[in-house]
C-alpha positions as CSV (number, residue, x, y, z in Angstrom):
1,X,99.5,126.3,10.5
2,X,99.1,127.7,14.0
3,X,96.3,129.1,15.1
4,X,97.9,131.3,17.9
5,X,97.0,135.0,17.8
6,X,94.1,134.4,15.7
7,X,91.4,137.3,17.4
8,X,89.1,137.9,14.9
9,X,85.9,137.7,16.6
10,X,83.7,134.9,15.6
11,X,80.0,135.4,16.4
12,X,78.3,132.2,17.8
13,X,75.1,131.3,19.9
14,X,75.3,130.3,23.4
15,X,72.5,128.6,25.3
16,X,72.9,128.3,29.2
17,X,70.0,125.7,28.8
18,X,68.1,124.5,32.0
19,X,69.2,122.9,35.6
20,X,72.9,123.1,36.2
21,X,73.2,124.9,32.4
22,X,73.8,128.3,33.4
23,X,76.3,127.5,36.1
24,X,78.5,124.9,33.5
25,X,77.9,127.7,31.1
26,X,79.4,130.1,33.2
27,X,82.6,127.8,33.7
28,X,83.3,127.1,30.1
29,X,83.0,131.0,29.1
30,X,85.0,132.4,31.5
31,X,87.8,129.4,30.3
32,X,86.9,129.9,26.8
33,X,88.0,133.6,28.0
34,X,91.0,132.6,29.4
35,X,92.4,130.3,26.6
36,X,91.9,133.5,24.0
37,X,89.1,132.0,22.0
38,X,87.8,134.5,19.6
39,X,84.1,133.5,20.2
40,X,81.3,136.6,20.1
41,X,78.4,135.3,22.2
42,X,74.7,136.0,21.4
43,X,72.9,134.5,24.7
44,X,69.6,132.9,24.1
45,X,67.1,131.1,26.1
46,X,66.1,127.6,25.2
47,X,64.5,124.7,26.8
48,X,62.2,125.5,30.1
49,X,63.8,129.1,30.8
50,X,62.5,130.2,27.1
51,X,58.5,129.1,28.2
52,X,58.5,131.4,30.9
53,X,60.0,134.1,28.9
54,X,58.3,133.3,25.6
55,X,56.1,130.1,25.5
56,X,58.0,128.3,23.8
57,X,61.3,126.0,24.6
58,X,62.6,126.8,21.1
59,X,61.5,130.5,20.5
60,X,61.9,132.0,17.1
61,X,65.0,134.3,18.8
62,X,67.0,131.3,19.1
63,X,66.3,130.1,15.9
64,X,67.3,133.7,14.1
65,X,70.1,133.7,16.3
66,X,71.4,130.7,15.1
67,X,70.9,131.4,11.5
68,X,72.8,134.5,11.8
69,X,76.0,132.6,13.6
70,X,75.5,129.3,12.4
71,X,77.4,128.7,15.2
72,X,76.5,127.8,18.7
73,X,77.3,126.1,21.9
74,X,74.3,124.5,24.0
75,X,73.6,124.0,28.0
76,X,71.6,120.7,28.8
77,X,67.4,121.6,27.8
78,X,64.9,120.5,29.0
79,X,62.1,119.6,27.1
80,X,58.9,119.5,28.9
81,X,56.4,116.3,29.3
82,X,53.2,116.5,27.6
83,X,51.8,119.8,26.3
84,X,52.2,119.0,22.8
85,X,56.5,120.1,22.8
86,X,58.3,117.8,21.0
87,X,62.1,117.4,21.7
88,X,64.1,120.5,21.5
89,X,67.2,119.2,20.3
90,X,65.3,116.8,17.6
91,X,63.8,120.2,16.2
92,X,67.4,122.1,16.3
93,X,68.8,119.2,13.9
94,X,65.8,119.0,11.7
95,X,65.4,123.4,11.7
96,X,69.4,123.6,10.6
97,X,69.6,119.9,9.1
98,X,71.9,118.7,11.4
99,X,72.5,115.2,9.6
100,X,75.9,114.2,11.5
101,X,76.1,113.6,15.2
102,X,79.7,113.6,16.3
103,X,80.2,112.0,19.4
104,X,83.8,111.1,20.4
105,X,85.0,109.1,23.7
106,X,88.6,109.4,25.1
107,X,89.8,108.1,28.4
108,X,90.5,110.8,30.7
109,X,91.1,109.0,34.0
110,X,93.0,106.3,34.8
111,X,92.0,103.7,37.6
112,X,88.2,102.9,35.3
113,X,86.8,99.9,34.2
114,X,88.4,100.4,30.9
115,X,91.4,102.0,30.1
116,X,92.8,103.5,26.9
117,X,89.2,104.1,25.4
118,X,89.4,106.1,22.1
119,X,86.3,105.8,20.0
120,X,84.5,108.2,17.9
121,X,80.9,107.5,17.4
122,X,79.3,108.9,14.3
123,X,75.4,109.2,14.4
124,X,72.8,109.5,11.4
125,X,71.0,112.8,13.3
126,X,67.5,113.1,11.0
127,X,66.2,109.7,9.9
128,X,65.2,106.5,11.3
129,X,62.4,106.2,13.7
130,X,63.4,109.6,14.9
131,X,61.2,111.3,12.0
132,X,58.0,110.3,14.5
133,X,55.9,109.0,11.8
134,X,53.4,107.7,14.9
135,X,50.1,106.8,15.3
136,X,47.4,104.6,17.2
137,X,44.8,101.9,15.7
138,X,41.7,101.5,18.1
139,X,40.2,98.1,19.3
140,X,37.0,98.3,21.0
141,X,36.8,101.0,23.5
142,X,40.7,101.1,23.9
143,X,41.1,104.2,21.0
144,X,45.0,103.2,21.4
145,X,44.9,99.6,21.2
146,X,47.4,99.5,19.0
147,X,50.8,101.6,18.4
148,X,52.7,101.7,15.1
149,X,56.0,103.8,13.9
150,X,57.6,104.0,10.7
151,X,60.9,104.8,10.4
152,X,62.6,106.1,6.9
153,X,66.2,105.6,5.9
154,X,67.4,107.4,2.3
155,X,69.8,106.3,0.5
156,X,71.0,109.9,-0.2
157,X,71.2,110.3,3.6
158,X,72.6,107.0,4.4
159,X,75.3,107.5,1.6
160,X,76.3,111.4,3.0
161,X,76.5,110.3,6.8
162,X,78.9,107.5,5.9
163,X,80.9,109.7,3.9
164,X,81.0,111.9,6.6
165,X,82.5,109.2,8.6
166,X,85.5,108.0,6.4
167,X,86.5,111.8,5.8
168,X,86.4,112.2,9.5
169,X,88.6,108.9,9.9
170,X,90.6,110.1,7.0
171,X,91.6,113.7,8.7
172,X,92.1,112.5,12.1
173,X,94.4,109.3,10.7
174,X,91.4,106.6,12.0
175,X,92.7,103.2,10.3
176,X,88.7,101.8,10.4
177,X,85.4,102.4,10.2
178,X,82.7,100.0,11.2
179,X,78.9,100.8,10.1
180,X,76.4,98.7,12.3
181,X,73.2,98.3,11.3
182,X,70.5,95.5,11.8
183,X,69.9,94.3,8.4
184,X,69.6,90.7,9.4
185,X,66.1,91.5,10.5
186,X,65.1,95.2,9.2
187,X,66.5,94.5,6.0
188,X,65.1,97.2,3.9
189,X,65.2,99.7,6.7
190,X,69.0,99.2,8.0
191,X,69.8,97.4,4.7
192,X,69.9,100.2,2.8
193,X,72.1,101.8,5.2
194,X,74.6,98.3,5.3
195,X,74.7,98.5,1.3
196,X,75.3,102.7,1.1
197,X,78.0,101.6,3.6
198,X,79.7,98.7,1.6
199,X,79.5,101.0,-1.9
200,X,81.2,104.1,0.4
201,X,83.7,102.1,1.4
202,X,84.7,101.1,-1.9
203,X,86.1,104.3,-2.5
204,X,88.4,104.7,0.5
205,X,89.6,101.5,-0.2
206,X,93.7,101.5,0.6
207,X,93.3,104.5,2.8
208,X,90.4,103.4,5.4
209,X,89.5,99.8,6.5
210,X,85.7,99.0,6.6
211,X,84.1,96.5,9.6
212,X,80.4,95.9,9.7
213,X,78.3,94.5,12.9
214,X,74.5,94.0,13.7
215,X,74.1,96.2,16.7
216,X,73.1,93.4,19.3
217,X,76.7,92.4,18.4
218,X,78.2,95.5,18.5
219,X,76.7,96.3,22.3
220,X,78.5,92.9,23.5
221,X,81.5,93.8,22.0
222,X,81.8,97.2,23.1
223,X,81.8,96.1,26.6
224,X,84.4,92.6,25.8
225,X,86.4,94.5,23.7
226,X,86.1,97.8,23.1
227,X,89.7,98.4,21.5
228,X,89.1,96.6,18.4
229,X,86.5,99.6,17.5
230,X,87.8,103.3,16.0
231,X,84.9,105.4,13.8
232,X,81.7,103.4,14.2
233,X,78.8,105.1,11.9
234,X,75.2,104.1,12.2
235,X,71.6,105.3,12.2
236,X,69.7,107.6,14.5
237,X,68.0,105.0,16.8
238,X,71.0,102.8,17.2
239,X,73.8,105.9,17.3
240,X,71.5,107.6,20.6
241,X,71.8,103.8,22.3
242,X,75.6,103.2,21.1
243,X,77.1,106.8,21.8
244,X,75.4,106.5,26.0
245,X,77.1,103.1,26.1
246,X,80.2,104.1,24.5
247,X,80.5,107.2,27.3
248,X,80.0,104.3,29.9
249,X,82.9,103.4,29.0
250,X,85.2,106.2,30.0
251,X,83.0,107.6,33.0
252,X,79.5,108.3,31.7
253,X,78.1,111.4,30.2
254,X,79.7,113.6,32.2
255,X,82.7,113.2,30.3
256,X,80.8,112.8,26.9
257,X,80.9,116.0,24.2
258,X,78.7,115.7,21.4
259,X,78.3,117.7,17.9
260,X,75.7,118.1,15.4
261,X,77.2,119.1,12.0
262,X,75.3,120.3,9.0
263,X,76.2,121.8,5.7
264,X,74.9,125.6,6.9
265,X,75.4,125.2,10.9
266,X,76.8,123.1,14.0
267,X,75.5,123.4,17.5
268,X,77.8,121.6,20.1
269,X,76.6,120.1,23.5
270,X,77.0,118.8,26.7
271,X,74.6,115.8,26.0
272,X,74.0,115.2,29.6
273,X,70.7,116.1,31.3
274,X,70.1,119.2,33.2
275,X,70.3,118.0,36.6
276,X,68.0,120.1,38.7
277,X,68.3,117.9,41.4
278,X,71.7,119.9,42.1
279,X,71.0,122.6,40.3
280,X,72.4,126.3,42.3
281,X,74.6,124.0,44.7
282,X,78.2,124.8,42.7
283,X,79.1,121.5,42.3
284,X,78.0,120.8,38.7
285,X,81.1,119.1,36.8
286,X,81.3,121.3,33.2
287,X,83.8,119.1,31.5
288,X,81.0,117.9,29.1
289,X,80.5,121.3,27.8
290,X,84.0,122.6,28.1
291,X,85.4,119.2,25.5
292,X,82.1,120.5,23.3
293,X,83.7,123.5,23.0
294,X,87.3,122.3,22.2
295,X,85.0,120.1,19.3
296,X,83.8,123.8,18.5
297,X,87.3,125.4,18.2
298,X,88.3,122.4,16.6
299,X,85.3,122.8,13.7
300,X,86.3,126.7,13.4
301,X,89.9,125.6,12.3
302,X,91.5,126.7,15.8
303,X,93.0,123.1,16.4
304,X,96.0,124.5,18.6
305,X,93.3,126.5,21.0
306,X,91.3,123.3,21.0
307,X,94.6,120.8,22.0
308,X,95.7,123.6,24.8
309,X,92.0,123.6,26.0
310,X,92.2,119.4,25.8
311,X,95.6,119.5,27.9
312,X,94.9,121.7,30.3
313,X,91.6,119.9,31.3
314,X,93.7,116.5,31.4
315,X,96.7,118.2,33.5
316,X,94.1,119.5,35.9
317,X,91.8,115.9,36.4
318,X,95.4,114.3,36.5
319,X,97.5,116.6,39.0
320,X,94.7,118.6,40.6
321,X,91.3,118.7,41.3
322,X,88.1,116.8,40.3
323,X,84.7,117.5,41.0
324,X,82.5,115.0,42.9
325,X,81.3,113.6,40.3
326,X,85.2,112.5,39.4
327,X,85.9,111.0,43.0
328,X,87.3,114.6,43.9
329,X,85.9,117.2,46.4
330,X,86.4,120.6,44.1
331,X,83.3,122.5,43.6
332,X,82.5,123.6,40.0
333,X,84.5,126.8,40.7
334,X,87.2,125.7,42.0
335,X,87.5,123.0,38.9
336,X,87.2,126.4,36.5
337,X,89.9,128.1,38.5
338,X,92.3,125.2,38.5
339,X,92.1,125.3,35.2
340,X,92.1,128.8,34.0
341,X,95.7,128.7,36.4
342,X,97.4,126.4,33.4
343,X,96.0,128.1,30.8
344,X,97.3,131.5,32.1
345,X,100.5,129.9,33.3
346,X,101.0,127.8,30.2
347,X,101.1,124.6,31.5
348,X,99.2,122.4,29.7
């Protein structure tokens, strides 16, 4: 069923972020307006901008907004080094139970090191070594002579994220899910994950193929022959690393959107950093946040608008202009204007 003409407003939290965040956010909002996307934005500050206003990179007003809207689009946020602040992204995932991190990577520009890449990575978002159970043991006069970190994987969470990956594959016509692990060494921590993968795969037998890879072998094979992969599902730390590797296959983090999805909320984001060195210069590439907005449109059941947006972006990159990081000369404004022109002319 087409979503064209669906104008019911959808409340959503908008977090411009730090560094280049406000610039790319402005660009993305302008493009979404031209598209006719029905989001009604509640703008909230996070990261360094929020510390200046509220003394916390994740203030209560931001949390309350997402709790109300259950939907957010987020620019890059900076967590201060030191000072006792935990990662803003990790805190958001924990606060809203955003257990699934979705990172699609698809070739948009010809002539790179790799052509025709189309891989989706699904990362478990709440467990593993990122639970942050760490401490030091003193030896002699060194209070931090030994550092110890504990990882936690639960069978229930492993099943949930792996089922998410198989369901995603079914909905999007994907043929194979690869479960990535390190069960040859971390026999309990990731052996449990692999066992859950084999268990869940049996439910989808005949519909989606299940494959398994040790993480280091997977990293090598992603470089040697990435076309053998379709959907990859893995644990938190491995997913963090492999998702950036996969982004490198299509040109870098500037081409990579991300979605953090839970049972009752979802946050869509540009996964790259805040790039303070180019902030305010008008040369930032809004592509990652724009593609995250397309994922957001998919999530709220507006696939026609999502596909129109992706098509306009693709045609603009191939036929019109590119920002400097992609070998062009266009400013943020130039790139934004070109996409809007295609949308307004229905030429996407």
